[in-house]
Backbone bond lengths (Angstrom), bond angles and torsions (degrees), N, CA, C in turn:
res aa  C-N    CA-C-N  psi(-1)  N-CA   C-N-CA  omega(-1)  CA-C   N-CA-C  phi
1 M - - - 1.453 - - 1.528 108.77 -
2 S 1.304 116.00 135.14 1.463 120.47 -178.88 1.529 110.32 -74.72
3 L 1.318 115.38 164.31 1.455 121.48 -179.37 1.519 111.07 -60.15
4 G 1.328 117.49 -45.54 1.460 121.43 -179.23 1.518 112.46 -60.73
5 L 1.337 116.26 -43.13 1.468 120.10 178.91 1.522 111.40 -67.31
6 K 1.328 116.67 -35.37 1.465 120.61 177.83 1.526 109.82 -65.65
7 I 1.321 117.78 -42.57 1.466 121.68 177.76 1.521 109.58 -62.43
8 K 1.338 116.69 -44.05 1.463 121.05 179.40 1.532 110.80 -62.16
9 E 1.312 116.27 -42.86 1.458 121.16 179.81 1.524 111.07 -61.10
10 I 1.324 116.96 -46.01 1.464 121.09 -179.92 1.526 109.98 -66.05
11 R 1.339 116.80 -39.72 1.474 120.91 178.61 1.522 110.34 -60.13
12 L 1.334 116.79 -45.57 1.458 120.93 -179.67 1.528 111.39 -66.71
13 E 1.338 117.34 -36.95 1.470 120.95 175.82 1.517 111.20 -60.85
14 R 1.343 116.61 -34.97 1.466 121.39 179.97 1.528 112.05 -81.73
15 G 1.347 116.94 -6.79 1.458 121.25 178.27 1.519 113.91 75.12
16 L 1.325 116.09 29.77 1.464 120.71 -179.56 1.528 110.52 -104.04
17 T 1.325 115.80 144.17 1.454 120.07 170.79 1.523 108.09 -86.43
18 Q 1.317 116.22 167.16 1.463 119.31 176.89 1.521 110.25 -62.01
19 S 1.322 116.55 -37.84 1.459 120.88 179.73 1.525 111.62 -64.65
20 Q 1.337 117.05 -42.74 1.466 120.42 177.78 1.526 110.86 -64.16
21 L 1.327 115.94 -41.48 1.463 120.11 178.47 1.525 110.47 -63.11
22 A 1.315 116.34 -40.72 1.465 120.58 178.52 1.526 110.64 -62.71
23 D 1.326 117.18 -42.48 1.462 120.75 179.67 1.526 111.94 -64.43
24 E 1.328 116.66 -41.79 1.465 120.35 -176.24 1.525 113.16 -76.22
25 T 1.333 117.46 -24.09 1.467 120.14 -178.78 1.518 113.01 -100.76
26 A 1.325 117.70 -11.80 1.471 122.87 -174.00 1.527 111.29 63.09
27 I 1.321 115.85 26.54 1.461 122.57 172.49 1.518 105.91 -102.88
28 T 1.322 117.74 138.97 1.456 119.14 -176.21 1.527 110.96 -64.04
29 L 1.327 114.84 152.24 1.457 121.00 179.06 1.521 110.47 -58.72
30 R 1.309 116.60 -41.94 1.473 120.71 -180.00 1.529 110.77 -61.64
31 T 1.318 117.53 -39.49 1.465 120.36 178.96 1.527 110.70 -66.36
32 I 1.338 116.67 -41.18 1.468 120.20 176.36 1.528 109.66 -58.60
33 Q 1.330 116.32 -44.91 1.466 120.84 179.35 1.520 110.77 -61.02
34 R 1.326 116.73 -44.58 1.467 120.78 -178.64 1.522 111.72 -66.97
35 I 1.340 117.34 -35.85 1.467 120.69 177.51 1.524 109.63 -65.78
36 E 1.332 116.23 -47.36 1.461 119.92 -177.79 1.530 112.32 -66.74
37 N 1.325 117.30 -28.45 1.468 121.10 177.23 1.523 112.25 -86.64
38 N 1.331 116.61 1.92 1.462 122.91 -178.64 1.526 112.80 61.27
39 D 1.334 115.67 28.94 1.466 119.67 173.96 1.517 111.01 -77.31
40 V 1.338 116.50 -30.72 1.462 122.04 178.61 1.526 108.98 -138.27
41 K 1.322 115.88 157.00 1.459 120.94 171.49 1.521 107.00 -92.93
42 P 1.327 117.12 137.64 1.467 118.45 179.53 1.527 110.90 -69.41
43 S 1.324 115.25 147.35 1.459 119.60 174.69 1.518 108.71 -69.80
44 L 1.317 116.39 169.16 1.456 120.95 178.74 1.531 110.02 -59.66
45 H 1.329 116.50 -43.13 1.467 120.72 178.74 1.529 110.59 -61.36
46 S 1.330 116.95 -46.24 1.463 120.39 179.92 1.517 111.00 -62.24
47 L 1.311 116.21 -41.88 1.454 120.38 -179.79 1.531 111.19 -64.51
48 K 1.336 116.60 -38.55 1.463 120.17 176.66 1.521 111.00 -64.44
49 E 1.334 117.30 -44.08 1.461 121.15 179.43 1.524 111.18 -64.86
50 L 1.323 116.72 -42.62 1.469 120.23 177.67 1.522 110.06 -61.97
51 S 1.318 115.94 -42.63 1.454 120.88 179.87 1.527 111.11 -63.60
52 R 1.314 116.72 -39.87 1.472 121.24 -179.89 1.527 110.57 -65.45
53 V 1.325 117.13 -49.28 1.459 120.59 -176.12 1.527 111.68 -70.97
54 L 1.315 117.13 -37.58 1.457 120.82 -179.39 1.528 112.32 -81.10
55 E 1.340 115.09 -1.85 1.461 122.33 178.10 1.528 111.56 53.58
56 T 1.287 114.70 52.58 1.457 121.06 177.84 1.519 108.37 -139.16
57 D 1.313 117.58 164.52 1.460 119.63 178.68 1.530 109.41 -104.90
58 F 1.325 115.60 173.76 1.456 119.98 -176.36 1.524 112.22 -63.19
59 S 1.314 117.69 -30.40 1.460 118.87 -178.65 1.520 111.40 -65.68
60 A 1.330 117.54 -27.10 1.465 120.08 177.01 1.521 111.13 -72.74
61 L 1.316 117.10 -15.58 1.464 120.95 -179.36 1.520 112.27 -102.24
62 N 1.325 118.10 8.64 1.464 121.25 -179.67 1.521 111.08 -73.01
63 Y 1.322 115.38 153.50 1.446 121.32 173.66 1.516 109.72 -73.91
64 K 1.326 116.28 160.31 1.457 119.63 171.24 1.518 108.32 -68.00
65 S 1.306 116.48 160.95 1.463 121.37 -171.51 1.524 113.18 -60.55
66 Q 1.352 119.32 -28.70 1.463 119.81 -178.32 1.532 112.62 -78.35
67 E 1.329 117.15 -11.71 1.452 120.14 179.85 1.527 110.37 -98.12
68 K 1.316 115.06 161.40 1.460 120.85 178.78 1.532 109.51 -66.59
69 P 1.326 118.75 133.38 1.466 120.09 -179.65 1.527 110.97 -68.26
70 Y 1.309 115.04 155.99 1.458 120.40 178.82 1.518 109.30 -70.64
71 E 1.323 117.09 132.75 1.452 121.69 -178.06 1.519 109.79 -121.56
72 F 1.331 115.83 144.05 1.447 122.01 175.87 1.518 108.84 -109.85
73 N 1.302 116.61 134.74 1.454 120.84 176.92 1.521 107.70 -107.42
74 V 1.333 116.53 96.44 1.453 120.64 179.83 1.525 111.97 -97.24
75 N 1.322 118.25 -8.71 1.460 121.15 -179.97 1.514 111.65 -62.35
76 F 1.309 117.11 -36.52 1.464 120.77 -179.09 1.527 110.75 -62.88
77 K 1.304 117.41 -44.29 1.455 121.63 -179.38 1.525 111.10 -67.92
78 I 1.316 117.52 -41.23 1.462 120.94 178.87 1.525 109.81 -64.97
79 T 1.323 116.63 -39.96 1.466 120.88 177.58 1.522 110.49 -61.71
80 D 1.330 116.93 -43.32 1.467 120.60 178.11 1.530 111.08 -61.93
81 M 1.322 116.60 -42.51 1.456 120.26 -179.16 1.527 110.80 -66.35
82 N 1.324 117.36 -41.57 1.466 120.45 177.29 1.520 110.82 -62.31
83 Q 1.322 117.17 -40.63 1.468 120.68 178.36 1.525 110.26 -63.94
84 F 1.331 117.16 -41.94 1.458 121.23 178.29 1.525 110.91 -60.88
85 I 1.334 117.09 -44.89 1.463 121.21 179.92 1.525 110.73 -64.13
86 N 1.321 117.22 -42.25 1.467 120.21 178.19 1.521 111.49 -64.62
87 D 1.337 117.17 -39.79 1.462 120.48 176.84 1.522 111.30 -64.21
88 L 1.327 115.97 -40.48 1.459 120.12 178.93 1.527 111.13 -65.11
89 K 1.322 117.23 -41.18 1.469 121.24 176.81 1.527 110.45 -61.37
90 A 1.326 116.48 -44.11 1.466 120.31 179.92 1.523 110.82 -64.30
91 L 1.326 116.56 -39.53 1.466 120.43 178.83 1.519 110.75 -61.44
92 V 1.329 116.52 -47.80 1.463 120.07 -179.53 1.520 110.78 -65.63
93 K 1.330 117.51 -41.89 1.460 121.29 -178.71 1.528 111.60 -64.06
94 N 1.322 117.05 -42.70 1.464 120.99 -174.99 1.519 113.85 -85.85
95 H 1.328 117.69 -22.13 1.471 119.44 -173.83 1.529 111.92 -131.35
96 W 1.314 117.76 34.21 1.457 120.43 -176.23 1.526 112.23 -64.03
97 K 1.338 117.76 -32.17 1.467 120.29 -179.86 1.528 110.75 -67.59
98 V 1.314 116.49 -43.70 1.468 120.70 178.87 1.524 110.05 -64.78
99 L 1.334 116.92 -42.38 1.455 120.44 178.81 1.527 111.37 -63.64
100 A 1.330 116.96 -38.82 1.465 120.76 178.13 1.526 110.71 -64.39
101 I 1.323 117.81 -41.05 1.464 121.59 178.21 1.527 110.32 -64.76
102 I 1.330 117.55 -40.83 1.463 121.27 178.95 1.527 110.36 -63.89
103 V 1.324 117.04 -45.23 1.471 120.66 178.49 1.525 109.97 -62.37
104 L 1.323 117.72 -43.76 1.456 121.62 178.36 1.526 111.02 -61.79
105 A 1.324 117.54 -43.16 1.458 121.65 179.08 1.530 110.95 -62.89
106 I 1.322 116.85 -41.90 1.461 120.05 178.07 1.522 110.47 -64.01
107 W 1.333 116.60 -41.69 1.464 120.40 178.19 1.524 110.72 -62.48
108 L 1.340 117.03 -43.37 1.459 120.27 179.53 1.524 111.66 -63.39
109 V 1.320 116.85 -41.93 1.472 120.51 -179.35 1.527 110.48 -66.40
110 T 1.312 117.44 -43.08 1.462 119.63 -177.88 1.521 112.52 -72.19
111 N 1.323 118.20 -23.04 1.465 121.90 -179.84 1.525 112.34 -110.52
112 Y 1.314 117.62 20.53 1.471 122.53 -175.02 1.525 112.13 -55.95
113 T 1.329 117.42 -46.77 1.470 119.48 -175.36 1.529 111.17 -65.38
114 D 1.320 117.29 -39.90 1.470 119.63 178.41 1.523 110.99 -67.47
115 I 1.313 117.54 -40.10 1.466 121.32 179.82 1.522 109.93 -66.39
116 K 1.337 116.36 -43.69 1.463 120.87 179.38 1.527 110.32 -61.88
117 A 1.347 117.01 -43.06 1.464 120.59 179.40 1.525 110.54 -63.22
118 G 1.321 117.45 -40.37 1.458 120.61 178.70 1.514 112.54 -64.80
119 I 1.326 115.92 -41.41 1.473 119.54 178.47 1.509 110.44 -65.97
120 M 1.324 117.53 -42.47 1.459 120.64 -178.99 1.530 110.66 -65.89
121 D 1.337 116.79 -39.72 1.468 119.77 176.94 1.523 111.00 -62.69
122 G 1.326 116.46 -40.92 1.462 120.36 178.63 1.524 111.51 -67.06
123 W 1.336 117.03 -37.10 1.471 121.94 -178.63 1.527 110.22 -67.91
124 I 1.333 114.95 -41.05 1.468 118.96 -178.51 1.526 110.62 -76.09
125 G 1.298 117.24 -27.03 1.459 120.80 177.82 1.521 113.72 99.81
126 K 1.302 117.51 24.72 1.466 121.12 177.93 1.488 111.47 -76.23
């Protein structure tokens, strides 16, 4: 039995519609349909949410031994995160002066009334 059919079987055993499952997992109805039809493999997050709502563990969602086991590809996400961190480092390294001016400007705008009151107190001589 495929993963999608196993999820559908467990969902029906629990008496849930696809729409109810989508609402409880925050996964779109279309994605639930595509998972159950084996059009797509669920992400790790989706599989965890499905497992939580269907009150089952990952071993209940395993393939039979003659089928290919379910695999997660987390290298792509880690690669994206590493690229994001490297880009952020390069941004700070190359544009630290601009970022400092932006932070200073935001601080001045958010504290304008206190700064104005302090200047006025100093001007009047309080």
